[in-house]
C-alpha positions as CSV (number, residue, x, y, z in Angstrom):
1,X,-12.7,-31.3,22.6
2,X,-12.1,-29.1,19.6
3,X,-10.6,-28.7,16.2
4,X,-8.1,-25.9,15.4
5,X,-6.7,-24.5,12.1
6,X,-4.0,-21.8,12.5
7,X,-4.8,-20.1,9.2
8,X,-1.2,-20.4,8.0
9,X,-0.7,-24.1,7.0
10,X,-4.4,-25.0,6.6
11,X,-3.8,-28.1,8.7
12,X,-6.6,-29.0,11.1
13,X,-5.6,-30.2,14.5
14,X,-7.6,-32.1,17.1
15,X,-7.0,-30.1,20.3
16,X,-7.8,-29.9,24.0
17,X,-9.0,-26.6,25.4
18,X,-8.2,-25.2,28.8
19,X,-10.1,-22.1,29.9
20,X,-7.6,-19.9,31.5
21,X,-7.9,-16.6,33.3
22,X,-7.3,-14.4,30.3
23,X,-8.0,-16.8,27.4
24,X,-8.4,-20.2,25.9
25,X,-5.3,-22.3,26.0
26,X,-5.1,-24.6,22.9
27,X,-3.1,-27.8,23.3
28,X,-2.3,-30.4,20.7
29,X,-3.3,-34.0,20.9
30,X,0.0,-34.8,22.7
31,X,-0.5,-32.0,25.2
32,X,1.9,-29.5,23.6
33,X,0.7,-25.9,23.8
34,X,-0.2,-24.5,20.4
35,X,-1.8,-21.1,21.0
36,X,-3.6,-18.9,23.5
37,X,-6.6,-17.0,22.3
38,X,-7.4,-14.0,24.5
39,X,-11.1,-13.7,25.4
40,X,-11.2,-10.1,24.2
41,X,-10.2,-11.3,20.7
42,X,-12.8,-14.0,20.4
43,X,-15.6,-13.7,17.9
44,X,-18.1,-16.2,16.5
45,X,-17.9,-16.9,12.8
46,X,-21.7,-17.3,12.5
47,X,-24.6,-17.6,15.1
48,X,-24.6,-21.0,16.9
49,X,-27.1,-23.6,15.6
50,X,-28.2,-26.5,17.7
51,X,-26.6,-29.8,16.7
52,X,-23.7,-28.1,14.8
53,X,-20.3,-27.1,16.1
54,X,-19.6,-23.5,17.0
55,X,-16.8,-21.9,15.0
56,X,-14.7,-19.1,16.6
57,X,-12.3,-16.7,15.0
58,X,-9.6,-14.5,16.5
59,X,-9.3,-10.8,15.6
60,X,-5.5,-11.1,15.8
61,X,-4.9,-14.3,13.8
62,X,-6.1,-13.8,10.3
63,X,-7.8,-17.0,9.0
64,X,-7.4,-19.1,12.1
65,X,-10.5,-21.0,13.3
66,X,-11.4,-22.9,16.4
67,X,-14.3,-25.3,16.3
68,X,-16.1,-26.5,19.4
69,X,-18.7,-29.3,19.2
70,X,-19.9,-29.1,22.8
71,X,-22.2,-26.2,23.2
72,X,-21.9,-26.4,27.0
73,X,-18.2,-25.5,26.6
74,X,-19.1,-22.6,24.4
75,X,-21.6,-21.4,27.0
76,X,-18.7,-21.4,29.5
77,X,-16.5,-19.4,27.1
78,X,-19.3,-17.0,26.4
79,X,-19.4,-16.1,30.1
80,X,-15.7,-15.3,30.0
81,X,-15.8,-13.4,26.6
82,X,-18.8,-11.0,26.7
83,X,-17.8,-9.6,23.2
84,X,-17.8,-13.0,21.5
85,X,-21.2,-12.5,19.8
86,X,-20.2,-9.1,18.3
87,X,-19.2,-10.4,14.9
88,X,-16.8,-7.9,13.4
89,X,-16.5,-5.8,16.6
90,X,-13.9,-3.2,16.9
91,X,-10.2,-4.1,16.6
92,X,-8.1,-2.1,19.0
93,X,-5.3,-1.9,16.5
94,X,-7.5,-0.3,14.0
95,X,-8.7,2.4,16.4
96,X,-5.2,3.7,16.7
97,X,-5.2,4.6,13.0
98,X,-8.5,6.5,13.1
99,X,-7.3,10.0,13.9
100,X,-4.5,9.7,11.2
101,X,-6.9,8.5,8.5
102,X,-9.6,11.1,9.2
103,X,-6.9,13.8,8.9
104,X,-5.5,12.2,5.7
105,X,-8.9,12.0,4.1
106,X,-9.7,15.6,4.9
107,X,-6.5,16.6,3.1
108,X,-6.8,14.2,0.2
109,X,-10.5,14.8,-0.4
110,X,-10.8,18.4,0.4
111,X,-11.0,19.0,-3.3
112,X,-14.0,16.7,-3.7
113,X,-15.0,13.2,-4.5
114,X,-13.5,13.4,-8.1
115,X,-10.0,13.4,-6.6
116,X,-10.5,9.7,-5.6
117,X,-9.3,8.2,-8.9
118,X,-6.1,10.1,-8.8
119,X,-5.6,9.8,-5.1
120,X,-6.2,6.0,-4.9
121,X,-2.5,4.9,-5.5
122,X,-1.3,7.4,-2.8
123,X,-4.0,6.2,-0.4
124,X,-3.1,2.6,-1.1
125,X,0.6,3.3,-0.4
126,X,-0.2,5.0,2.9
127,X,-2.6,2.3,4.1
128,X,-1.4,0.5,7.3
129,X,-0.7,-3.2,6.8
130,X,-3.3,-4.1,9.4
131,X,-5.9,-2.4,7.2
132,X,-4.8,-4.1,4.1
133,X,-5.0,-7.5,5.8
134,X,-8.5,-6.8,7.1
135,X,-9.6,-5.9,3.6
136,X,-7.9,-9.0,2.2
137,X,-9.6,-11.3,4.7
138,X,-12.9,-9.9,3.8
139,X,-12.3,-10.3,0.1
140,X,-11.3,-14.0,0.5
141,X,-14.4,-14.8,2.4
142,X,-16.8,-12.9,0.2
143,X,-15.3,-14.1,-3.1
144,X,-15.4,-17.7,-1.9
145,X,-19.0,-17.4,-1.0
146,X,-19.8,-15.9,-4.5
147,X,-18.0,-18.6,-6.4
148,X,-18.7,-21.5,-4.0
149,X,-22.4,-21.5,-3.8
150,X,-22.4,-19.9,-0.4
151,X,-19.8,-22.2,1.0
152,X,-17.2,-20.5,3.1
153,X,-13.4,-20.6,2.5
154,X,-13.0,-23.1,5.4
155,X,-15.2,-25.6,3.6
156,X,-13.7,-25.1,0.1
157,X,-10.0,-24.8,1.0
158,X,-8.1,-27.8,-0.3
159,X,-6.1,-29.6,2.4
160,X,-4.4,-32.7,1.0
161,X,-1.2,-32.9,3.1
162,X,1.2,-33.7,0.2
163,X,-0.4,-31.0,-1.9
164,X,-0.1,-28.4,0.8
165,X,3.6,-29.2,1.2
166,X,4.1,-28.7,-2.5
167,X,2.2,-25.4,-2.5
168,X,4.2,-24.2,0.5
169,X,7.4,-25.2,-1.3
170,X,6.5,-23.3,-4.5
171,X,5.3,-20.3,-2.5
172,X,8.4,-20.4,-0.3
173,X,10.7,-20.4,-3.3
174,X,9.1,-17.2,-4.7
175,X,8.8,-15.6,-1.3
176,X,12.5,-16.1,-0.6
177,X,13.2,-14.1,-3.7
178,X,10.7,-11.4,-2.9
179,X,12.0,-8.1,-1.5
180,X,8.8,-6.7,0.0
181,X,7.4,-6.5,3.5
182,X,4.6,-8.9,2.8
183,X,4.0,-12.4,4.1
184,X,1.9,-14.4,1.6
185,X,-1.1,-16.5,2.5
186,X,-1.8,-18.7,-0.4
187,X,-4.6,-21.3,-0.7
188,X,-6.2,-23.4,-3.3
189,X,-10.0,-23.6,-3.3
190,X,-12.1,-26.5,-4.8
191,X,-13.8,-24.6,-7.6
192,X,-13.4,-25.8,-11.2
193,X,-12.8,-22.4,-12.7
194,X,-9.4,-21.4,-14.2
195,X,-8.9,-18.4,-12.1
196,X,-6.6,-16.9,-9.5
197,X,-6.8,-13.6,-7.6
198,X,-4.9,-11.5,-5.2
199,X,-6.3,-9.5,-2.3
200,X,-4.7,-6.9,-0.2
201,X,-2.4,-7.9,2.7
202,X,-0.7,-10.8,0.9
203,X,-3.7,-13.1,0.4
204,X,-3.7,-15.1,-2.9
205,X,-6.3,-17.7,-4.0
206,X,-5.9,-20.2,-6.8
207,X,-8.9,-22.0,-8.1
208,X,-8.5,-25.7,-8.7
209,X,-9.6,-25.3,-12.3
210,X,-6.4,-23.4,-12.9
211,X,-4.3,-26.4,-11.7
212,X,-6.4,-28.7,-14.0
213,X,-5.4,-26.6,-17.1
214,X,-1.7,-26.1,-16.1
215,X,0.8,-28.5,-17.6
216,X,3.9,-27.6,-15.7
217,X,4.7,-26.2,-12.2
218,X,6.4,-23.2,-13.7
219,X,3.2,-22.2,-15.3
220,X,1.5,-22.1,-11.8
221,X,4.6,-20.4,-10.4
222,X,4.2,-17.7,-13.0
223,X,0.6,-17.1,-12.1
224,X,1.5,-17.0,-8.4
225,X,4.4,-14.6,-9.1
226,X,2.0,-12.4,-11.1
227,X,-0.5,-12.3,-8.2
228,X,2.3,-11.6,-5.7
229,X,3.4,-8.6,-7.7
230,X,-0.2,-7.3,-7.7
231,X,0.0,-7.5,-3.9
232,X,3.5,-6.0,-3.4
233,X,2.9,-3.1,-5.8
234,X,-0.5,-2.6,-4.2
235,X,-2.5,-2.9,-7.4
236,X,-5.2,-4.9,-5.6
237,X,-5.5,-2.3,-2.8
238,X,-5.5,0.6,-5.3
239,X,-8.3,-1.1,-7.2
240,X,-10.5,-1.5,-4.2
241,X,-9.9,2.1,-3.1
242,X,-10.7,3.4,-6.6
243,X,-13.7,1.1,-7.2
244,X,-15.4,1.3,-3.8
245,X,-14.3,4.7,-2.6
246,X,-14.2,5.9,0.9
247,X,-16.3,2.9,2.2
248,X,-13.4,0.6,1.4
249,X,-11.3,1.9,4.2
250,X,-13.0,4.5,6.3
251,X,-15.9,2.3,7.4
252,X,-13.9,-0.8,8.4
253,X,-11.3,1.5,10.0
254,X,-13.9,3.2,12.2
255,X,-15.8,-0.1,13.0
256,X,-12.9,-2.5,13.2
257,X,-14.5,-4.8,10.6
258,X,-18.2,-4.3,11.3
259,X,-18.9,-3.4,7.7
260,X,-22.3,-3.3,6.0
261,X,-23.3,-6.1,3.7
262,X,-23.1,-3.8,0.7
263,X,-19.5,-2.9,1.5
264,X,-18.6,-6.5,2.2
265,X,-20.1,-7.7,-1.1
266,X,-18.4,-4.8,-2.9
267,X,-15.0,-5.6,-1.6
268,X,-15.4,-9.2,-2.7
269,X,-16.6,-8.3,-6.1
270,X,-13.8,-5.8,-6.6
271,X,-11.2,-8.5,-5.8
272,X,-12.1,-10.4,-9.0
273,X,-14.3,-8.3,-11.1
274,X,-12.5,-4.9,-11.3
275,X,-10.1,-5.0,-14.2
276,X,-6.6,-3.8,-13.6
277,X,-5.3,-1.1,-15.8
278,X,-3.1,-2.1,-18.7
279,X,-0.2,-0.5,-16.8
280,X,-0.9,-2.6,-13.8
281,X,-1.1,-5.8,-15.8
282,X,2.1,-5.0,-17.6
283,X,3.8,-4.1,-14.3
284,X,2.6,-7.4,-12.8
285,X,3.9,-9.4,-15.8
286,X,7.3,-7.6,-15.5
287,X,7.4,-8.2,-11.8
288,X,6.5,-11.9,-12.2
289,X,9.3,-12.5,-14.6
290,X,11.8,-10.6,-12.4
291,X,10.7,-12.6,-9.4
292,X,10.9,-15.9,-11.2
293,X,14.4,-15.0,-12.5
294,X,15.6,-14.2,-9.0
295,X,14.1,-17.5,-7.7
296,X,15.8,-19.5,-10.4
297,X,12.6,-20.6,-12.0
298,X,11.6,-21.1,-15.6
299,X,10.2,-17.6,-16.3
300,X,9.7,-18.0,-20.0
301,X,6.8,-20.4,-20.0
302,X,4.3,-19.1,-17.5
303,X,2.3,-17.2,-20.1
304,X,1.7,-20.5,-21.9
305,X,-1.1,-21.1,-19.3
306,X,-2.7,-17.8,-20.2
307,X,-2.6,-18.7,-23.9
308,X,-4.2,-22.1,-23.1
309,X,-7.0,-20.5,-21.0
310,X,-7.7,-18.0,-23.8
311,X,-7.8,-20.8,-26.3
312,X,-10.4,-22.6,-24.2
313,X,-12.6,-19.6,-23.1
314,X,-11.8,-16.7,-25.4
315,X,-10.5,-13.3,-24.5
316,X,-12.4,-11.1,-22.1
317,X,-11.8,-7.4,-22.9
318,X,-13.2,-4.2,-21.3
319,X,-16.3,-4.4,-23.5
320,X,-17.0,-8.0,-22.4
321,X,-16.7,-7.0,-18.8
322,X,-19.2,-4.2,-19.2
323,X,-21.6,-6.5,-21.1
324,X,-21.4,-9.5,-18.8
325,X,-21.6,-7.8,-15.5
326,X,-21.7,-10.3,-12.7
327,X,-21.4,-13.2,-15.1
328,X,-17.8,-12.2,-16.0
329,X,-16.3,-14.4,-13.3
330,X,-15.1,-17.3,-15.4
331,X,-12.2,-15.7,-17.1
332,X,-9.1,-14.7,-15.0
333,X,-8.6,-11.0,-14.6
334,X,-5.1,-11.6,-16.1
335,X,-6.8,-11.9,-19.5
336,X,-9.0,-8.8,-19.1
337,X,-6.8,-6.0,-20.2
338,X,-4.3,-5.0,-22.9
339,X,-1.8,-5.8,-24.2
340,X,-2.9,-9.0,-25.8
341,X,-1.9,-12.3,-24.4
342,X,0.5,-13.2,-27.4
343,X,2.2,-9.8,-26.9
344,X,2.5,-10.4,-23.2
345,X,4.0,-13.9,-23.8
346,X,6.5,-12.4,-26.2
347,X,7.6,-9.7,-23.7
348,X,7.8,-12.3,-20.9
349,X,10.1,-14.6,-22.9
350,X,12.3,-11.7,-23.9
351,X,12.8,-10.7,-20.3
352,X,13.2,-14.3,-18.9
353,X,16.5,-15.7,-18.0
354,X,17.7,-18.4,-20.5
355,X,17.6,-21.2,-17.9
356,X,15.8,-22.1,-14.7
357,X,14.2,-24.9,-12.8
358,X,10.6,-26.1,-12.8
359,X,10.3,-25.3,-9.1
360,X,8.8,-28.7,-8.1
361,X,9.7,-32.3,-8.6
362,X,7.4,-34.5,-10.6
363,X,6.1,-36.0,-7.4
364,X,5.5,-32.6,-5.9
365,X,3.7,-31.4,-9.0
366,X,1.4,-34.4,-9.0
367,X,0.7,-33.7,-5.3
368,X,-0.1,-30.1,-6.0
369,X,-2.5,-31.0,-8.8
370,X,-4.3,-33.4,-6.4
371,X,-4.4,-31.0,-3.5
372,X,-8.2,-30.9,-3.6
373,X,-8.7,-34.6,-2.8
374,X,-9.1,-33.3,0.7
375,X,-11.1,-30.1,1.6
376,X,-12.8,-28.5,4.5
377,X,-11.8,-28.0,8.1
């Protein structure tokens, strides 16, 4: 009767739906209850098209999706959920922050727009987690569309079961050593570009091309730890605030996600294209090594992957970024700022613990590298 992805494990379940008084009850194939989606939280992902399943999202459940093939069932749901067609309608959680943020902006920007650059780190530090997560979800969807030939994240997310278990094991190893408030949502997308990026709220995307160039699991763990540090130290959030300005948080805060196409595109572009400062990159490198040391992983070797990518594609510096414009997507942002990659490798090795584990068994590593044998939802 339907297919359900909870947005956490990327596993797609065949489910039975029961239309209750307050929401859709989602039951697994064996009849076990899996979730209840309140009608007030239901929204369509895109307008329904005859002959194609209808995909629904839940304002309270991040990347979760519910797919319904029977349009007659959707018509029943639509009668019970009058707001379902309002893509990006107001989130009641966001509305509670409006008064606070308007007051904060009046104080922070009373001196004028030029204060934005200096105020961005403070604004990022003050931002509610719900706001960061909303920005992160937007960035994931928009960047996937830009890279994936207008295929969405659901279509391009890699879902091989063994590969997902390996990814969850590696992420869990690092997350257990992390001391922040974030819960990380990591996915691999089937795009042959050696890249990875972090978005606010704990969202991290690894492109399959990065796994193709990696030779060991600790190299991937290092990239993952680097991106996790960008999240926990709010580098990604600061970048978006600094690059997009007031639109990055005031518009979605007031509208609960009903952002204009320009803002949506801007958030997506900033997630990859806006270079971090040299201080942020150095901070992320340092944080990655510290995190890997605490997790008992081989922290000394993760920059080997950066050196390999640089050898294949060359170095992208600030001048290249300005010259290439939108075409500068192929080189990871980790290579885009000073210090140079050899210097970063030297500093990482000096700070790394003398021992450590690879993080995955040989079998798990091969499974992770083959994670994109299954995609879509």
